[in-house]
C-alpha positions in Angstrom: 7.1 -15.3 4.8 8.5 -11.9 4.0 8.8 -8.5 5.5 9.3 -5.1 3.9 9.8 -1.9 5.8 11.2 1.6 5.4 12.3 1.4 9.0 14.9 -1.0 10.3 13.9 -4.6 9.6 14.3 -5.2 13.3 12.1 -2.3 14.3 8.9 -2.8 16.3 6.4 -3.7 13.5 8.5 -6.0 11.3 10.2 -7.8 14.2 6.8 -8.8 15.5 6.4 -11.4 12.8 9.6 -13.4 13.7 10.8 -12.6 17.2 10.0 -12.4 20.9 11.6 -9.8 23.1 11.0 -8.3 26.5 12.1 -4.9 25.0 11.7 -3.6 21.4 15.1 -1.9 21.7 17.0 -5.2 22.1 17.7 -5.1 18.4 21.5 -5.8 18.4 22.9 -5.7 21.9 21.5 -7.1 25.1 22.0 -5.7 28.6 24.7 -7.3 30.8 23.3 -10.4 32.4 20.4 -10.8 30.0 20.6 -14.5 29.0 17.0 -15.4 28.7 16.6 -14.3 25.1 18.6 -13.6 21.9 18.8 -10.1 20.3 16.2 -9.4 17.6 18.6 -9.5 14.7 19.9 -12.9 15.7 16.4 -14.2 16.0 15.7 -13.0 12.4 18.7 -14.9 11.0 17.6 -17.9 13.1 14.2 -17.6 11.4 15.9 -17.4 7.9 17.9 -20.6 8.7 14.7 -22.3 9.9 12.9 -21.4 6.6 10.4 -19.1 8.4 11.6 -15.8 6.9 12.4 -15.9 3.2 12.6 -12.2 2.4 13.6 -9.3 4.5 14.0 -5.9 2.9 14.4 -2.5 4.6 16.9 -0.6 6.7 19.0 -1.4 9.8 22.3 -2.5 8.4 24.2 -1.3 11.5 22.5 -3.9 13.7 23.9 -6.8 11.6 27.6 -5.9 11.7 30.2 -5.4 14.4 31.5 -2.0 15.6 34.8 -2.9 13.8 33.1 -3.3 10.4 32.4 -0.5 7.9 29.4 -0.9 5.6 29.0 -0.1 1.9 28.2 3.6 2.8 31.2 4.1 5.2 29.2 3.7 8.4 30.3 1.4 11.2 28.2 -1.3 12.8 26.6 -1.4 16.3 27.2 -5.0 17.4 29.4 -5.4 20.4 29.7 -9.2 20.2 31.8 -9.1 17.0 29.4 -11.2 15.1 28.7 -10.4 11.4 25.1 -11.5 10.8 25.2 -10.5 7.1 28.0 -13.0 6.6 26.0 -15.6 8.5 23.0 -15.0 6.3 25.0 -15.3 3.0 26.7 -18.4 4.5 23.2 -19.9 4.8 22.7 -19.3 1.0 20.8 -16.0 1.2 21.4 -13.2 -1.3 22.4 -9.9 0.2 21.6 -6.6 -1.5 22.2 -3.0 -0.2 21.1 -0.5 -2.9 18.9 -0.1 -5.9 21.4 -1.5 -8.3 22.1 -4.8 -6.4 18.4 -5.3 -5.8 17.7 -4.9 -9.5 20.3 -7.7 -10.2 19.0 -10.1 -7.5 17.5 -13.4 -8.5 13.8 -13.5 -7.5 13.6 -17.3 -7.9 12.8 -18.1 -4.3 16.4 -17.9 -3.0 16.3 -16.2 0.5 16.8 -12.5 0.1 18.2 -10.0 2.6 18.2 -6.4 1.7 19.6 -3.7 4.0 19.5 -0.3 2.2 20.5 2.0 5.1 22.4 1.9 8.3 19.2 2.8 10.2 15.8 3.6 8.6 15.6 4.1 4.9 15.5 7.6 3.4 12.3 9.7 3.2 10.8 9.4 -0.2 11.5 13.1 -0.9 15.2 12.5 -0.2 15.6 9.1 -1.8 18.7 8.5 -3.8 20.5 5.3 -4.5 17.8 3.3 -2.7 14.8 1.4 -4.2 11.4 2.8 -3.6 9.0 1.0 -1.2 7.0 -0.1 -4.3 10.1 -1.5 -5.9 11.1 -3.6 -2.8 7.5 -4.7 -2.4 7.4 -5.9 -6.0 10.7 -7.8 -5.6 9.4 -9.4 -2.4 6.1 -10.6 -4.0 8.0 -12.0 -7.0 10.4 -13.9 -4.8 7.7 -15.2 -2.4 5.4 -16.2 -5.3 7.7 -19.2 -6.0 6.1 -20.8 -2.9 3.3 -23.0 -4.3 1.6 -23.0 -0.8 1.2 -19.2 -0.7 2.9 -16.7 1.5 2.5 -13.9 4.1 4.1 -10.5 3.4 4.1 -7.7 5.9 4.7 -4.2 4.4 5.4 -1.2 6.5 5.5 2.4 5.3 7.2 3.5 8.5 8.5 6.9 7.3 5.0 8.2 7.2 5.0 7.6 11.0 8.4 9.2 11.5 7.4 12.3 9.6 4.2 12.6 11.7 6.2 12.3 14.9 8.5 15.2 13.6 5.5 17.3 12.6 6.8 17.1 9.0 3.6 17.2 6.9 5.4 17.4 3.6 7.1 14.1 4.5 3.9 12.6 5.5 2.2 13.5 2.2 5.1 12.3 0.0 5.6 9.0 1.9 1.8 8.6 2.0 1.8 8.7 -1.8 4.6 6.1 -1.8 2.3 3.9 0.3 -0.5 4.3 -2.2 1.8 3.3 -4.9 2.8 0.2 -3.0 -0.8 -0.8 -2.6 -1.4 -0.3 -6.4 1.7 -2.3 -7.3 0.8 -5.2 -5.0 -2.7 -5.2 -6.3 -1.5 -5.3 -9.9 0.7 -8.4 -9.2 -1.5 -10.4 -6.9 -4.8 -12.1 -7.7 -7.8 -10.9 -5.8 -9.3 -14.4 -6.0 -6.8 -15.9 -3.6 -5.1 -12.9 -2.0 -6.3 -11.1 1.1 -5.1 -7.5 1.3 -5.2 -5.7 4.6 -4.2 -2.0 5.1 -4.2 -0.6 8.6 -2.0 1.3 11.1 -0.6 0.7 14.6 -1.8 4.1 15.9 -3.0 7.4 14.8 -1.5 10.9 15.0 -3.2 14.1 16.2 -3.6 15.8 12.9 -6.4 18.3 12.3 -7.4 20.0 9.1 -8.6 23.6 9.5 -12.1 24.4 8.2 -13.3 27.3 6.0 -10.3 27.1 3.7 -10.6 28.3 0.1 -11.0 25.7 -2.6 -7.7 24.4 -3.9 -5.7 25.2 -0.7 -2.3 23.5 -0.4 -2.7 21.3 2.7 1.0 21.9 3.4 0.6 25.6 3.3 -0.8 28.5 5.3 -4.4 29.5 6.0 -5.2 32.4 3.8 -8.3 34.6 4.2 -11.2 33.9 1.8 -13.7 36.0 0.0 -17.3 36.0 0.9 -18.1 33.4 -1.7 -15.6 31.0 -0.2 -14.0 30.4 -3.6 -10.9 32.6 -3.7 -8.4 33.7 -1.2 -7.8 37.3 -0.5 -4.0 37.0 -0.2 -3.8 37.7 3.5 -2.6 35.0 5.9 -4.8 34.4 8.9 -3.0 35.2 12.2 -3.2 33.2 15.4 -3.1 34.8 18.9 0.7 34.4 19.0 1.0 36.7 16.0 2.1 34.0 13.6 0.2 32.7 10.5 -1.9 29.5 10.9 -1.1 26.4 8.9 -3.9 24.5 7.1 -2.9 21.3 9.0 -2.0 21.4 12.7 -0.4 18.9 15.1 -2.6 20.3 17.8 -1.1 18.6 20.9 2.5 19.0 19.9 5.0 17.2 17.7 5.9 13.6 18.6 2.6 13.0 20.4 0.6 9.8 19.8 -3.1 9.3 20.4 -3.9 5.7 21.0 -7.3 6.0 19.4 -9.1 3.9 16.7 -7.6 3.5 13.3 -9.2 2.3 10.1 -8.9 -1.2 8.6 -9.3 -1.6 4.8 -9.4 -5.0 3.2 -10.2 -6.8 0.0 -10.1 -10.4 -1.1 -11.1 -13.7 0.5 -12.7 -13.2 4.0 -12.3 -9.4 3.8 -16.0 -9.3 4.8 -15.1 -10.4 8.3 -13.8 -6.8 9.0 -17.0 -5.0 9.9 -17.8 -2.3 12.4 -15.6 -1.7 15.4 -13.2 -4.5 16.3 -10.4 -5.3 18.6 -6.9 -5.3 17.0 -6.5 -9.0 17.7 -9.3 -9.7 15.3 -7.0 -8.8 12.5 -4.8 -11.8 13.2 -7.7 -14.2 13.4 -9.0 -13.0 10.0 -5.6 -13.4 8.5 -5.4 -16.9 10.0 -9.0 -17.9 8.9 -8.2 -19.0 5.4 -5.8 -21.6 6.9 -8.3 -22.9 9.5 -11.2 -22.9 6.9 -9.5 -25.4 4.6 
């Protein structure tokens, strides 16, 4: 099994595939007196040792190293217990990579692979420098996991789309959204539709609205400009809201950082993709993923 994320590899979505925690924030340090569980990073390395997790690529280096340790980018760790879990992983035989160069040199022969490309989340696609793209780490993960003759599960998260939405940063949303589309294309190019179930969905939606009556060719990251009577050309004058400021084509209409827990789309192709039909509960996704196993 593998996981890829532009967030920390111990963030909410990736950690769900290998850990159990009473709080999503228990990534590196636990509260005093909390003895009923291990922190999420430790659970991940335990899962690597048990052979459950073979590939983990993303951000979150700080949660693997002690406060006394400085990482490859000059940043210190967050762990208060003094344990260096990168060293534990490499001691178990895993390869450790931390930038685009070391990933390119990694053996993708099935040897466990741990990649931590940032102290916390990975960079936005627009700012990316010295880090592999999401498509590149996805391709590496698929190649490494493909050595398992019994098949594999790979979870891929384009988390910076979500982070940009929370910040009301539409340009970031668009650019990291393109990066997600490139990931899907790259994975589809490598994997065989005959025996690979692809599922693309989201954990929640954001309150984005696109203004109507815009002229053709409007930049969705730009301002609302008045249009001529034919609706084909703009007249060069921004449309002004009641507060005296120009309107944007896209609006976060209930404020930045807000989440609406409404329906999201599920797109799928491959074996048993037909089981996604109409309106479903989120738990159905797991059962469809598990169905090829139970159908044998």
